[in-house]
N, C-alpha and C positions, 0 to 999 in steps of 0.2 A: 105844785099839788097835781098840772095833768102830767106829770110823769109820772106820780105815784098812782095815777088813776090808769094811765096805759102801761103799769106794772100789772097789775090786778086783772085786768081786759086780758091780758098776755097769758096768765096764771089758766083764767073762769074757758079760756077758745082750748080746743082742742089742737093738739101740740103739735108745732110744724118745726122740719128741719131749718134750722137757724142757717142755712147757705139757701135755700133753693126755694125756700115757703112752702114747699109743699105737705099738706099733711099725712103725719107720717102712720105708716102701716103698722098692722101686731107685729113685735118684735123688735119695732127699730127703737132709737131712744138719741137723741139732740140730732141726728143727721139723718137721712136718707142712703138708701144703699145705694143709690145711683153717686151719688154726694161722695159718699167715703168710699167709693170707685176712681171717680173723677175728680177730687181737688187736684189745683193746682202746686203738685210739690216741687220740691227743687232740688235738682238732678245734686247738688252738694249740699244738704243742708248745713253742714259746719263748713265756716270758711275762715280762714288767716286774721289774727288781731291786729289790731295796730295802737300804737301808744301806751297805753294801761292796762288794754283790754287783752287778754288770752288769747280768745277767740269768740266769733262769733257765730249763731246758731239761731235755726230759724225752719220749720221743716217744711211751709208754704212761702209761694207768693203771695204777693198783696197785691191781688189784680180781680176783678173779676166779683161773681159770689162772695171772694173772701173778702175782699174792700168792702163788701159792701154789708156784710154778714158784722165786721168791727166798727163801720160805719151806724150801726143800728144800734150795738153796745153801747157805743159810747155817750152817742148822742141825741137815743133814742128808749136810751136806761133800757132796755133787753138786757138785763144783769146774768139770767139764767143762762145767757149763751158762754160764760164765762168756763162754767164745768167740761164742756165741749172742747174749751180752747185749750184748756186746759190738759186736759185728757189726748190730746193730739200733740200737744206741748212737751207731756211730760213722757208718753212713747218713745219721742224724739232723742229729749235727755238722756232716757235710760241708752238708747242704740250710738248715742254720740260722745257721751261724758260722764260716764256709770263712774264712780269712784274717784273723779277728779276735784270734786269739792265738798267743802265742809258744812257751810251750812247756805240754805237758799234765803234770797229778800229778793227787792222790786227797784222800780223808778217810780217815786212819789210824786203827784200831781201835786200844785199848789195849794193851798188854802182857798186860793178864789176858785181854782177850776171845781175843787171836792165840794165847796158851797153851792156851785153852779148844778152839778152834776148830781152832786151827793152819794157821790161813791167813786173808790180809788181804784181803774179798773186796772190797770196793772195789778196790784194786794190784790185784787178776788181770784184772778188768774193763778199768780203766785202763790195763793193760799194752796186753793185748788190741787194744783201741780206738785207743792209738795203735799200734800195727802195719797195721794198717787203714789208718789214717790215712796212713801211711808217714814215721814218726816212732819215738819211744820216749817212755815215761812217766818221770819223775824225780821223786825223794823230793822236795817242797817242806814239809811241815809234821811233827811230832812232838806227841802228845797229852801235854799236861802235868796234866792236872786228869782224873783216873777218876769221870766224871757214872756216874750209875744208866740202869740200861737203859730207852729211852725208849716204850717198849711199853707203850701203859694211857695213858701222863701226856696230862695237859691241855695243852693249848697256853703258858697261864702256868708250868706245871712246866719243859717241854720248854727253855721261853726261860733259866729262871734254870740249868738242867741244865746249859746247854754254855755261860755265860760262861766267858773266860776257860779255857777247855777247849784252848788249842790257842796252840802257838807256830811261829815261824818256824826250818824246821833248817837253813836256810843262805842268809842276806842279800844276799849277790853272787850267788847264783845268779839269784833273782828280781829286785834291783832292777831299776827302768824296763820288765821286764816285763812283759806282759800273759798272765796266768796262764787255763789253762782247768781247773776242778777239777771231778772226777768221784766221785760216789759211787752206791753199787747203787742207793736208793731216797730219795726225798726228802717229806716233807710238809708243818710246817707251813716249810721253809726256815732252822729256825734254827742249825742244824749249818752248814751252806751258809753262813750269815751271819757264825757266829762263826772258821769260817776265815778267811773270806776277809776279817775285819777285822785279824787276824794275819797276813795276805799283805800288805794295802796297810800296814800299821802298820811293815812289814819293805822297805818300798821298792815296791811290786809295782805295774804300772802301772793295771792294770783286772784284775778277776777275773771272768769266763764260769761258770757254775756248772751242769754236765750229770751226770745222773741215767739212766738206766738205766726208772725207772718215778716217775712221780710222781702228786698228788691227782685222786681221779679226777674231782672235782668242775672242769669248764671253766671257769677263772675266776682271777684273783691270785694267786699262792701267798703262805698266810695262815701 
């Protein structure tokens, strides 16, 4: 109930920048002009993939105001941020991999996490980004193993935590298709790799993985 009330209050209050929280001026939407010009953009938004992943794509670094905005979105129910995140991600996708995918999907949360938060953060971003790109996002994966929350885990723990965690939801839908898989953030890339492995095992031709924010370091995903 508290999250619902928080959402109502968010809608009633003057619109604020999703990043710095300053009140927006006339003509600004979602984020202020200052943040639009100074967001920590990644020098290389597209990085080589590994294992079943064709490539990792993310326009922004997961740091500072970007990290704070994502945390408010995921943990404080600031769902209005999804449209802003999706717009930035969609622009990056157009520049990095236009024409390289057939369907758009997302990394699903567990049933427990969905019940706790009341929404699937990656699904909302994927659906909004797909609309910006002139298509729709479709459900291709299901989480079959509930791993522990990965915050604070080392790379080795993260790798083990997501192994076998996903399975294709509809093999006929993805067979022979090039899938663009969306998540809110990625750090090690292991969740993406686990999802991509499940999609490839079900017949997907290729899997591109895109997130709103990625590792702050400018180099290959680790």
